[in-house]
C-alpha positions as CSV (number, residue, x, y, z in Angstrom):
1,M,0.1,93.7,62.3
2,G,-0.7,95.1,58.8
3,G,2.2,97.2,57.8
4,V,4.4,99.0,60.3
5,Y,1.5,100.5,62.3
6,H,-1.7,99.0,63.8
7,W,-5.0,100.8,63.7
8,G,-4.5,102.6,67.0
9,S,-1.4,104.4,65.8
10,L,-2.9,105.1,62.4
11,A,-6.0,106.6,64.1
12,V,-3.9,109.0,66.2
13,Q,-1.7,109.9,63.2
14,E,-4.8,110.7,61.2
15,R,-6.3,112.8,64.0
16,V,-3.1,114.8,64.4
17,G,-2.5,115.1,60.7
18,V,0.9,113.4,60.4
19,R,0.2,110.4,58.3
20,G,2.7,111.5,55.7
21,P,5.6,112.0,58.1
22,A,4.7,108.9,60.0
23,E,4.8,106.8,56.8
24,H,8.3,108.2,56.1
25,V,9.6,107.6,59.6
26,G,8.1,104.2,59.7
27,R,10.5,103.0,57.0
28,S,13.2,103.0,59.7
29,I,11.4,100.3,61.6
30,G,12.8,96.8,60.7
31,T,13.4,93.4,62.2
32,G,17.1,93.3,61.8
33,I,19.8,94.4,64.2
34,R,22.5,96.3,62.3
35,D,26.2,96.2,63.3
36,V,26.0,99.8,64.7
37,A,23.0,98.8,66.8
38,A,24.7,95.7,68.1
39,A,27.7,97.8,69.0
40,F,25.5,100.3,70.9
41,L,23.7,97.6,72.8
42,G,27.0,96.0,73.9
43,L,28.1,99.3,75.6
44,Q,25.0,99.7,77.7
45,P,24.8,99.2,81.5
46,H,20.9,99.5,81.5
47,L,18.0,98.1,79.7
48,V,14.3,99.0,80.3
49,V,11.9,96.2,79.6
50,G,8.1,96.5,79.4
51,A,5.7,93.5,79.7
52,A,2.6,92.3,81.4
53,D,2.8,90.4,84.7
54,D,1.0,87.2,85.5
55,A,-2.2,89.2,86.4
56,G,-2.1,91.1,83.2
57,R,-0.8,94.4,84.7
58,M,1.7,96.3,82.6
59,W,5.0,97.3,84.1
60,A,8.3,98.7,83.0
61,S,11.5,97.4,84.8
62,L,15.1,98.6,84.8
63,L,17.7,95.8,84.3
64,T,21.3,96.7,85.2
65,G,24.6,94.9,84.4
66,P,28.1,95.3,83.2
67,P,28.5,96.4,79.6
68,G,27.9,93.3,77.5
69,F,25.1,92.0,79.6
70,V,22.8,92.9,76.7
71,R,24.2,91.7,73.4
72,A,23.1,90.9,69.9
73,T,23.6,87.2,69.2
74,G,22.2,87.2,65.7
75,A,20.6,89.4,63.1
76,H,17.2,89.2,64.9
77,R,18.1,88.2,68.4
78,V,19.2,89.9,71.6
79,A,20.4,88.0,74.7
80,V,20.3,89.4,78.2
81,T,22.4,87.9,81.0
82,G,20.6,87.9,84.3
83,G,17.1,89.2,84.8
84,P,15.1,91.6,87.0
85,P,16.2,92.1,90.6
86,A,14.5,90.2,93.4
87,G,11.0,91.4,94.1
88,D,10.6,93.1,90.7
89,P,7.0,92.8,89.4
90,L,8.2,91.3,86.0
91,A,10.4,88.6,87.6
92,G,7.9,85.9,86.5
93,A,7.1,87.3,83.1
94,L,10.7,87.6,82.1
95,A,11.3,83.9,82.9
96,T,8.4,82.7,80.8
97,A,8.8,81.8,77.2
98,G,6.4,83.6,74.8
99,T,6.1,86.8,76.9
100,R,5.7,89.8,74.6
101,V,8.2,92.5,75.6
102,G,9.2,96.0,74.6
103,T,12.7,97.1,75.3
104,I,14.6,100.4,75.2
105,A,18.3,101.0,75.6
106,L,18.9,104.6,76.5
107,D,22.5,106.0,76.9
108,P,22.4,109.2,79.0
109,R,26.1,109.8,78.1
110,T,25.4,110.2,74.4
111,R,21.7,110.9,74.3
112,R,21.2,107.9,72.0
113,R,18.4,105.4,72.3
114,M,17.3,102.2,70.6
115,R,14.0,100.3,70.9
116,L,13.6,96.6,70.2
117,N,10.2,94.8,70.6
118,G,9.6,91.1,70.3
119,T,8.9,87.8,72.0
120,L,10.9,86.3,74.9
121,T,12.6,83.0,75.1
122,A,14.2,81.7,78.4
123,T,17.9,80.8,78.4
124,T,20.2,79.2,80.9
125,R,21.8,82.6,81.7
126,G,18.7,84.9,81.5
127,F,16.5,85.4,78.5
128,A,16.6,86.4,74.8
129,V,14.2,88.4,72.7
130,E,13.4,87.5,69.1
131,A,13.1,90.9,67.4
132,E,9.9,92.0,65.6
133,Q,10.6,95.7,65.6
134,V,14.0,97.4,65.8
135,F,14.5,101.1,65.5
136,A,16.4,104.1,66.8
137,N,15.0,107.4,68.0
138,C,16.4,110.9,67.8
139,P,18.0,112.5,71.0
140,K,15.1,114.9,71.5
141,Y,14.1,115.5,75.1
142,L,16.9,113.2,76.5
143,Q,18.9,114.6,79.4
144,Q,22.7,114.1,79.4
145,R,24.3,112.4,82.4
146,Q,27.6,110.7,83.3
147,P,28.0,107.5,85.4
148,L,29.6,108.1,88.8
149,E,29.5,105.0,91.0
150,L,28.2,101.4,91.2
151,V,26.7,100.7,94.6
152,E,26.7,97.0,95.5
153,D,24.4,97.0,98.5
154,G,20.7,97.9,98.6
155,A,17.5,97.2,100.5
156,G,15.6,95.9,97.5
157,V,11.8,96.6,97.5
158,V,11.1,99.1,100.2
159,H,7.4,99.8,99.5
160,R,4.3,98.3,97.8
161,G,1.0,100.0,97.6
162,D,-1.9,101.2,95.5
163,A,-1.3,105.0,95.7
164,L,1.6,107.3,95.9
165,T,3.1,108.3,99.3
166,P,4.1,111.9,99.9
167,G,7.7,111.0,99.2
168,Q,6.7,109.3,95.9
169,V,4.7,112.4,94.9
170,R,7.9,114.4,95.3
171,T,9.8,111.9,93.2
172,V,7.4,112.1,90.3
173,G,7.2,115.9,90.6
174,D,11.0,116.2,90.4
175,A,11.4,113.7,87.5
176,D,12.9,114.9,84.2
177,T,12.7,111.4,82.7
178,F,10.4,108.4,82.8
179,F,9.7,105.3,80.8
180,V,6.3,104.0,79.7
181,A,5.3,100.4,78.7
182,T,2.1,99.9,76.7
183,T,0.6,97.1,74.7
184,A,-1.7,96.4,71.8
185,E,-2.3,92.8,72.6
186,A,-1.6,90.7,69.5
187,D,0.5,93.6,68.0
188,G,3.0,93.4,70.9
189,V,4.4,95.5,73.6
190,D,6.4,98.8,73.4
191,A,8.6,100.6,75.9
192,S,9.2,104.3,75.3
193,H,10.8,107.3,76.9
194,R,9.4,110.6,78.1
195,G,11.5,113.6,79.0
196,G,10.9,117.1,80.2
197,L,11.9,119.7,82.7
198,P,11.1,118.8,86.4
199,G,7.4,119.3,86.9
200,F,6.4,118.2,83.4
201,V,4.6,115.2,85.1
202,E,1.8,116.6,87.1
203,V,0.5,114.8,90.2
204,L,-3.2,115.5,90.2
205,S,-3.8,113.2,93.3
206,P,-2.0,110.2,94.9
207,V,-3.7,108.1,92.3
208,E,-3.7,110.2,89.1
209,L,-0.9,111.7,87.0
210,A,-0.8,113.7,83.8
211,W,1.9,114.8,81.3
212,P,2.0,116.6,78.0
213,D,2.7,114.8,74.7
214,Y,5.5,116.9,73.1
215,A,6.0,117.0,69.3
216,G,8.0,113.9,68.4
217,N,8.7,111.5,65.6
218,A,5.0,111.2,64.4
219,M,4.9,107.4,65.0
220,F,2.5,107.6,68.0
221,L,3.3,104.1,69.1
222,T,2.5,104.7,72.7
223,L,-0.6,106.8,72.1
224,G,-1.7,104.3,69.5
225,N,-1.3,101.4,71.9
226,L,-3.4,103.3,74.5
227,M,-6.2,103.7,71.8
228,T,-6.4,99.9,71.8
229,D,-5.6,99.0,75.4
230,P,-5.5,101.4,78.4
231,R,-3.0,99.4,80.4
232,A,0.3,101.1,81.0
233,G,3.4,100.7,83.3
234,L,5.6,103.7,84.3
235,L,9.2,103.6,85.5
236,F,10.7,106.7,87.3
237,P,14.4,106.2,87.9
238,D,16.1,108.4,90.5
239,W,19.4,108.8,88.7
240,E,21.3,110.2,91.5
241,S,20.3,107.7,94.2
242,G,19.7,104.7,92.0
243,A,16.2,104.1,93.4
244,V,13.3,103.2,91.1
245,L,9.6,103.8,91.3
246,Q,7.4,101.5,89.2
247,L,3.7,102.2,88.7
248,S,1.1,100.1,87.0
249,G,-2.3,101.4,85.9
250,R,-4.4,102.7,83.1
251,A,-4.0,105.7,80.8
252,R,-5.9,107.7,78.3
253,T,-5.1,110.5,75.9
254,E,-6.9,113.9,75.9
255,F,-6.8,115.8,72.6
256,A,-7.2,119.5,72.7
257,P,-8.9,121.6,69.9
258,D,-5.6,123.3,69.2
259,G,-3.9,120.0,68.5
260,G,-2.2,119.6,71.9
261,R,-2.3,116.3,73.7
262,R,-2.1,115.2,77.3
263,T,-2.0,111.7,78.8
264,R,-3.8,111.0,82.1
265,F,-2.7,108.0,84.1
266,R,-4.6,106.3,86.9
267,V,-2.4,104.5,89.5
268,E,-3.4,101.0,90.4
269,S,-0.2,99.5,91.9
270,V,3.1,100.9,93.1
271,V,6.5,99.4,93.8
272,E,9.5,101.4,95.1
273,A,12.9,99.8,95.4
274,V,16.6,100.5,96.0
275,H,18.3,97.5,94.4
276,P,21.8,96.3,95.0
277,G,24.1,96.7,92.1
278,R,22.6,100.0,91.1
279,L,24.4,102.7,89.1
280,L,24.5,106.3,90.2
281,W,24.6,109.1,87.7
282,S,25.5,112.8,87.7
283,T,23.0,115.7,87.7
284,P,21.6,116.4,84.3
285,E,22.4,118.6,81.4
286,Y,18.9,119.2,80.1
287,S,18.0,118.7,76.5
288,P,18.2,121.9,74.4
289,H,14.9,120.9,72.8
290,L,13.0,121.5,76.1
291,G,13.0,125.2,75.5
292,S,10.8,124.8,72.5
293,T,8.3,122.1,73.6
294,T,4.7,122.4,72.5
295,R,1.7,120.9,74.1
């Protein structure tokens, strides 16, 4: 990648007119894991990982473990103990050396988040990621929650399909948070967060979703990746039940004359699961920024 951004992100920044702010924010992207970032990672019970499966489909998966299951083991390396739960679509990819991955650690307790993208190596206890991009994001659009209970039992994968069921339509419509994994091939994989009031993700049909792109940090890493490659993986966590809904498909961005942006996603594959060892969270305190969102 030439510089911090590849051509897709640069194209979106130019179109929206934020090249200057993006250049400034881009200085925060590095390859090193600072002490404060290492300490943050060591406290997290969750890690979202994005990657492509063996068939090339993009997915985002939620990994769960006791604090310390994700830890920095060097200035440019993060180790993860364990891996995805049984039946997860990324089980194979996260056991394969050389897999390009994007990760995001998001702490609902503090509204802090950290992204680390790089290349996977397999280890005897799980896997590690050699960091190529490390950066924090502001707390904008993050809902605040508190952990309540760890549930040891779970049915695992309960549904696979190629379209949303009526129950899954309700899950998406009620969501205030989801994660999106995208790729730019040689320029790597990224996993990002989207937050809004329930209903901000619109279900246009059982195979098509749409959501607004709110004003953010001006990087446009997700939209930039989608300029180069339409593949995307979505993860909808049900915080209160611990269930997860994973979607794989293709996405594109619509740019309105007034500067607004909207992403449309076409569903190609669906996995719904209630995994053992899941963490249950409280009802949310919504982000104060959601009262001033712009489309």
